[in-house]
N, C-alpha and C positions, 0 to 999 in steps of 0.2 A: 504494499499499499504506500501510496506517495505521502509525503509529509502534509499535515494539515495546518501548521503555523501560517499566519500571515506573513506575506512579503511585500508588504504595500510600501516599502523603501527601496525596492528594486525596479530598475528598467531593465528588461530583457529584450535581447535581440536574438531573434530566433529565425534561424535559415532554414530552407525546406519545412516550411509551416502549413504547406498547403495539402498534405496528405499524411497518411499514416501515423507513425510515432511523432513525428514533429508537430501534427495537427494536435495530438493527443497532449502533449506536453504544453502545447500553448494554451489549450484549453485548463488544464491544471492550474499553470501560472495566472491565468485570469481568475479563476476562481479563487485563488489564494490572494487576490488583490494586486499583483504586480502591473506595472505598466508594460506594453508590450509593443514591439516594432517588428511584425513578422514579415518575411518574405518567402516568397515561393515562385515556382516557374509558371504556374497556370493563374490567370487572373481570375477566372471564375471561382477556383478553389480558394485562393488566397482571399476573396469577397466574402465567401462563406464562412471560412475560419473565422475572419475579422468580425463577422456580424455575431457569430457566436461568442465570441471572446467578449464583445461589447455588451450582450446581454449577461454574461456570467459577472463582468466588471463594469457596469454602467458609468457613465460620467463623460463630460468633456474631455477629449484628448488621452483617453487611457489607452487607446489602441490605434496604432498606426499601421498600415498595410500597403504593401504593394508587390506587384510582379516584377522579378528581376532573374536575369541570367548572369550566374556567378562566374561564367567563362567569358563575360566581357568587361575589359578592365576599365572602360569609361563607366558603366553601370556601377562597379564596385566605387570608383570615385565619388560618385553621386550619392551612393549609400552612406558612406562614408562623412559627406558633406552634412547629409541630413542629420547623422548621429551627433556630429561636430556643433550644428548650429540650429537644429530643429528643435521640438517643444521639449524633447527628452535629453536636451544638451547636459552634459554634465557640468558644462561652465555656469549653467544657470541654475540648476538644483544640488542638492546634497544627496541625491539618491545614489544608489550603488549600481554599477552596470554588471549585467550578467548576460555573457554571450554563450549562445548554445547551438550545437547543430546536431539534427538527427541523422 
């Protein structure tokens, strides 16, 4: 069984979150109160996972989602920039960053 303690002070960056284990982990993190930046290859599945996570952890800006191909260097640079300057920026908040990959 996955831990049940709250992790609301964490921002989690989840790659491969659009299906399978990655999706399940994202849902667990959302249920436990983490802010999520989820990424997957297929936009429709990313949108579905994002919507479910938002239901588990409602509130403005708790879930950011996008489809992305990690083999594309330009896309990786964009994601890095989003993590650096976006709403989950560690420069603006005192949250801890947890990066996971399924």
